[in-house]
N, C-alpha and C positions, 0 to 999 in steps of 0.2 A: 504494500500500500504506500502510495506516495504521500509526501507532506501535504500537497494540495488537496488530496482526497481526505486526509485526516482533518484538515482545517474546515473543509466544506461540510463534512459529515457532522462535525462537532457543532456547527451552526444550525444544522437541520434536525439533529437528534440529541436529546438529553436523556440519558438512560433509556427507558422504554418508551419515552414520549417523543413524538415527532412534531415539530413546530415550524411555522412559517410566519415571518413578520414582514409586513410591508408598511412603509411610511407613506402618509398622505401629505397634503400641503402643510407647510409650517406656519402656524399662527401662535400667538402667546398662549391661548387656551390649549391648543394641541400639544405644545411643548410641556405644559404643566401636566396634562393628562398622560402624555407619554412617560414622564418621569414617575408618576404614581403607578401606572400599570407595570412598568419595568421593575419597580421595587416590589410590588405585590407578587409578580411572577417569580422574581428571584427568591423571595421568602418561601413561596409555595414549593418551588423546585428543590430548594435546600431541605425543607422539611420532608418532602417525598424521598429524597436521597438518604437522609438520616434514617427514616423508617425502613428503607430497603436494606441499608447496611446493618441496622440493628437486627433485622430479621435473619440475615445471613449468619450473624454471629451466634444466634440462638440454636442453630442446627447442630 
């Protein structure tokens, strides 16, 4: 697997979740909304990853 493939796959897949993010037109409201959504998604993905890792350790 090449470095380009790894970078591309990492942006499209997080663990077992596949995501696609497209940006719309930039406005002050959109910038604020984008930051809130990115933070919420990051927190959720981190929590999912922690649960997945904790489950593997219990086996």
